C-alpha positions as CSV (number, residue, x, y, z in Angstrom):
1,M,9.0,-9.6,-41.8
2,T,8.1,-8.7,-38.2
3,K,6.1,-5.6,-37.4
4,S,7.8,-2.8,-35.5
5,S,7.0,-2.1,-31.9
6,P,5.5,1.3,-31.4
7,N,7.8,1.9,-28.5
8,I,11.0,1.8,-30.6
9,A,12.4,5.3,-31.3
10,W,13.0,5.0,-35.0
11,G,12.4,8.8,-35.2
12,E,15.9,9.3,-33.9
13,A,17.4,7.3,-36.8
14,A,18.4,8.5,-40.3
15,L,16.2,5.9,-42.0
16,S,12.8,4.5,-41.3
17,R,12.5,0.9,-40.3
18,P,11.2,-0.2,-43.8
19,Q,13.9,1.8,-45.5
20,F,16.6,0.3,-43.4
21,I,15.4,-3.2,-43.8
22,E,15.1,-2.9,-47.6
23,Q,18.6,-1.4,-47.9
24,V,20.2,-4.1,-45.7
25,W,18.6,-6.9,-47.7
26,Q,19.6,-5.4,-51.0
27,E,23.2,-4.4,-50.2
28,G,23.8,-7.3,-47.8
29,R,22.8,-9.9,-50.4
30,A,25.0,-8.3,-53.0
31,A,27.9,-8.5,-50.6
32,Y,27.3,-12.2,-49.6
33,R,30.3,-14.2,-48.6
34,E,30.4,-18.0,-49.0
35,L,31.9,-19.4,-45.8
36,P,32.3,-23.0,-44.7
37,W,30.4,-22.6,-41.4
38,R,27.4,-21.0,-43.2
39,N,24.1,-22.7,-44.1
40,I,24.6,-25.6,-41.8
41,D,22.3,-26.8,-39.1
42,D,25.0,-28.2,-36.7
43,P,24.8,-26.0,-33.6
44,F,28.2,-27.2,-32.3
45,A,29.9,-26.4,-35.6
46,V,28.3,-22.9,-35.5
47,L,29.3,-22.4,-31.9
48,V,32.9,-23.2,-32.8
49,S,32.8,-20.7,-35.6
50,E,31.3,-18.0,-33.5
51,V,33.9,-18.4,-30.7
52,M,36.7,-18.4,-33.2
53,L,35.4,-15.2,-34.9
54,Q,35.5,-13.3,-31.6
55,Q,38.2,-10.7,-32.1
56,T,39.6,-12.7,-35.0
57,Q,39.3,-11.9,-38.7
58,V,37.4,-14.2,-41.0
59,A,40.5,-14.8,-43.2
60,R,42.4,-16.4,-40.2
61,V,39.4,-18.4,-39.0
62,L,39.1,-19.9,-42.5
63,N,42.4,-21.7,-41.9
64,F,41.5,-23.0,-38.5
65,W,37.8,-23.9,-38.4
66,P,38.0,-26.9,-40.8
67,R,41.0,-28.4,-39.0
68,F,39.5,-27.9,-35.6
69,M,36.2,-29.5,-36.7
70,A,38.0,-32.4,-38.2
71,A,39.8,-33.0,-34.9
72,F,36.8,-32.4,-32.7
73,P,33.6,-32.9,-34.8
74,T,31.2,-33.0,-31.8
75,A,30.8,-31.6,-28.4
76,D,31.5,-35.1,-27.0
77,A,34.8,-35.3,-28.9
78,L,35.9,-31.9,-27.6
79,A,34.9,-32.7,-24.1
80,A,36.9,-36.0,-24.2
81,A,40.1,-34.4,-25.5
82,S,42.9,-33.2,-23.3
83,S,43.3,-29.5,-22.8
84,A,46.8,-29.8,-24.3
85,D,45.4,-31.3,-27.5
86,V,42.8,-28.7,-27.8
87,L,45.3,-25.9,-27.3
88,E,47.6,-27.5,-29.9
89,H,44.9,-27.3,-32.5
90,W,44.1,-23.7,-31.4
91,Q,47.7,-22.5,-31.6
92,G,48.1,-19.5,-34.0
93,L,44.6,-18.3,-33.7
94,G,45.2,-16.2,-30.6
95,Y,43.2,-15.6,-27.4
96,N,43.8,-19.1,-26.3
97,R,41.5,-18.8,-23.3
98,R,38.6,-19.2,-25.8
99,A,39.8,-22.7,-26.5
100,L,39.6,-23.7,-22.9
101,L,36.2,-22.1,-22.4
102,L,34.9,-23.8,-25.5
103,K,36.1,-27.1,-24.1
104,R,34.3,-26.4,-20.8
105,A,31.1,-25.6,-22.7
106,A,31.5,-28.9,-24.5
107,E,32.0,-30.7,-21.2
108,V,28.8,-29.2,-19.8
109,C,26.9,-30.4,-22.9
110,A,28.4,-33.9,-22.7
111,A,27.6,-34.2,-19.0
112,T,24.1,-32.8,-19.0
113,L,22.7,-32.9,-22.5
114,Q,24.0,-36.1,-24.1
115,G,26.5,-34.1,-26.1
116,Q,23.8,-31.8,-27.6
117,L,23.8,-28.0,-27.4
118,P,20.8,-26.2,-25.7
119,R,18.2,-24.8,-28.0
120,S,17.2,-21.7,-26.1
121,Y,19.1,-18.4,-26.0
122,D,19.1,-18.3,-22.2
123,E,20.5,-21.9,-21.9
124,L,23.2,-21.2,-24.5
125,L,24.1,-18.0,-22.6
126,A,24.6,-20.1,-19.4
127,L,27.4,-22.2,-21.1
128,P,31.0,-21.3,-20.2
129,G,32.5,-18.6,-22.4
130,V,29.2,-18.0,-24.3
131,G,28.2,-14.3,-24.4
132,P,25.1,-12.6,-25.8
133,A,26.4,-12.4,-29.4
134,T,27.6,-16.0,-29.5
135,A,24.4,-17.3,-28.1
136,A,22.4,-15.3,-30.6
137,G,24.6,-16.5,-33.4
138,V,23.9,-20.2,-32.6
139,C,20.1,-19.4,-32.4
140,N,20.1,-17.5,-35.7
141,F,22.4,-19.6,-37.8
142,A,22.0,-23.1,-36.5
143,Y,18.5,-23.2,-35.2
144,R,17.1,-20.4,-37.4
145,T,15.3,-18.8,-34.5
146,A,15.5,-15.1,-34.1
147,A,17.6,-13.6,-31.4
148,P,19.1,-10.0,-31.3
149,Y,22.6,-10.4,-32.7
150,L,24.9,-7.4,-32.1
151,E,28.6,-7.9,-33.0
152,T,31.2,-5.6,-34.6
153,N,30.0,-5.9,-38.3
154,V,26.3,-5.6,-37.3
155,R,27.1,-2.6,-35.2
156,S,28.9,-1.0,-38.1
157,V,25.7,-1.3,-40.3
158,F,23.4,0.2,-37.7
159,L,25.9,3.1,-37.0
160,H,26.6,3.8,-40.7
161,L,23.0,3.8,-41.9
162,L,21.0,5.0,-38.9
163,F,23.5,7.3,-37.1
164,P,25.9,8.5,-39.8
165,S,27.1,11.6,-37.9
166,Q,26.6,10.7,-34.3
167,E,29.6,9.9,-32.0
168,N,29.7,7.7,-28.9
169,V,26.6,5.7,-29.8
170,A,25.9,3.3,-27.0
171,D,24.9,-0.3,-27.6
172,R,21.8,0.3,-25.4
173,Q,20.7,2.7,-28.1
174,L,21.3,0.2,-30.8
175,M,20.0,-3.0,-29.2
176,P,16.3,-2.1,-29.3
177,L,16.6,-1.4,-33.0
178,V,18.6,-4.6,-33.6
179,A,15.9,-6.6,-31.8
180,D,13.1,-4.8,-33.6
181,C,14.6,-5.7,-37.0
182,A,15.0,-9.4,-36.2
183,A,13.5,-11.2,-39.2
184,T,11.8,-14.2,-37.5
185,E,10.9,-15.7,-40.9
186,E,14.5,-15.7,-42.1
187,P,16.9,-14.9,-39.2
188,R,19.8,-16.7,-40.8
189,G,19.7,-14.7,-44.0
190,W,19.0,-11.4,-42.3
191,N,22.0,-11.7,-40.1
192,Y,24.2,-12.9,-42.9
193,A,23.1,-9.7,-44.8
194,L,24.0,-7.6,-41.8
195,L,27.4,-9.3,-41.4
196,D,28.3,-9.1,-45.0
197,L,27.3,-5.5,-45.5
198,G,29.2,-4.6,-42.3
199,A,32.3,-6.3,-43.7
200,R,32.0,-4.4,-47.0
201,L,31.5,-1.1,-45.1
202,K,34.7,-1.7,-43.1
203,A,36.6,-2.4,-46.3
204,E,35.3,0.7,-48.2
205,T,34.8,3.4,-45.6
206,A,36.3,4.6,-42.3
207,N,35.3,1.9,-39.8
208,P,31.8,3.0,-38.5
209,S,32.4,1.0,-35.3
210,R,34.8,3.8,-34.2
211,R,31.8,5.9,-33.4
212,S,30.5,3.3,-30.9
213,A,30.8,4.1,-27.3
214,S,32.2,0.6,-26.7
215,Y,34.9,0.9,-29.4
216,A,38.4,0.2,-28.1
217,R,41.4,0.0,-30.3
218,Q,43.4,-3.2,-29.8
219,S,46.9,-2.7,-28.4
220,P,49.8,-3.9,-30.6
221,F,50.7,-7.5,-30.2
222,A,54.5,-7.0,-30.5
223,G,56.0,-6.5,-27.1
224,S,52.8,-7.0,-25.3
225,N,52.1,-9.4,-22.4
226,R,49.9,-11.3,-24.8
227,Q,52.9,-12.0,-26.9
228,K,54.9,-13.3,-23.9
229,R,51.9,-15.4,-22.7
230,A,51.5,-17.0,-26.1
231,A,55.3,-17.7,-26.4
232,L,55.4,-19.4,-22.9
233,L,52.3,-21.5,-23.7
234,R,53.8,-22.6,-27.0
235,C,57.0,-23.6,-25.2
236,V,55.1,-25.6,-22.6
237,L,52.9,-27.4,-25.2
238,A,56.1,-28.3,-27.1
239,H,57.4,-30.1,-24.0
240,P,54.6,-32.5,-23.0
241,E,57.0,-34.3,-20.7
242,G,57.5,-31.1,-18.7
243,I,60.0,-28.3,-18.7
244,A,61.6,-26.3,-15.9
245,A,60.3,-22.7,-15.8
246,A,63.8,-21.2,-16.1
247,Q,64.5,-23.3,-19.2
248,A,61.1,-22.4,-20.7
249,W,61.7,-18.7,-20.1
250,Q,65.2,-19.0,-21.6
251,L,63.6,-20.4,-24.8
252,V,60.9,-17.7,-24.7
253,D,63.5,-14.9,-24.3
254,E,65.4,-16.3,-27.3
255,E,62.2,-16.3,-29.4
256,L,61.4,-12.7,-28.4
257,A,65.0,-11.6,-29.1
258,R,64.7,-13.0,-32.7
259,A,61.6,-10.9,-33.0
260,G,63.3,-7.8,-31.7
261,V,61.3,-7.8,-28.5
262,A,62.9,-7.2,-25.0
263,P,62.4,-10.0,-22.5
264,A,60.1,-9.8,-19.5
265,D,61.6,-9.0,-16.1
266,E,61.6,-11.7,-13.4
267,R,58.5,-10.3,-11.7
268,L,56.5,-10.2,-14.9
269,K,57.6,-13.7,-15.8
270,G,56.3,-15.0,-12.4
271,E,53.0,-13.2,-12.9
272,I,52.5,-14.5,-16.4
273,A,53.3,-18.1,-15.4
274,A,51.0,-17.9,-12.4
275,Q,48.2,-16.4,-14.4
276,L,48.4,-19.1,-17.1
277,Q,48.3,-21.8,-14.4
278,R,45.3,-20.2,-12.8
279,E,43.5,-20.1,-16.1
280,G,44.2,-23.8,-16.7
281,F,46.7,-23.7,-19.5
282,F,49.3,-25.7,-17.7
283,R,50.2,-27.0,-14.3
284,C,53.4,-27.1,-12.2
285,E,54.4,-30.5,-10.9
286,C,57.7,-31.4,-9.3
287,G,59.2,-28.1,-10.5
288,L,58.2,-28.7,-14.1
289,L,55.6,-26.9,-16.2
290,R,53.3,-29.5,-17.9
291,P,50.5,-29.0,-20.3
């Protein structure tokens, strides 16, 4: 285990560093979850899992990750696929923009790295759609090189054990402790322990992440613009030959009505369609929306 830096303020925490590390190892191992993207050395497969797990529960990702990997087993395969095909395989997982960014990251790897992912944290972070937690996840889980990994379950562990009564704890307060605990000899196992203990805490206690300064409750999907965006995208993908915008919105309105949701007004419909086009989900050609 790494030695603690004398500059890290463990005195503010409820446990000492050795106490915290011992408790995480003990309780995290007891809560271990066997997941298909674990204990593999394929950085692309790990990247896909990390991107899918952003804002999406493990139970849902379990249904999508194997199918997506079967369709696009390598960065080269994903880079060569059409955006429409990628989005089809992503449908139902939500936050579809992640799929396009993942494809763009694969395109960078195919064009500049012979289809391989970078090995360093900074190079991973430079890929489209890859943030600090995703880059650290690939380092820890695929390459087994330590990188500070702070995501929602990990945050829950640090808040619950080290700051049990403090509100509005900022990530900048947690990150030095996360980095100081990085187990360079076993980064994969250490972060699995953090993730699994965090998942158990969320199931058994009030979500500790609510005491994070960065916590934001997700707005309901029903009736949201996200629901309308997703419905329009599904409609366009279902018509690869193209569909007129008015016809597409008629089908979307019918779908929303069946769900008890009011349709968007004309202004919002125009904004949603224009936004999806700008983001690369579909294009408008000869008056038709095409994937």
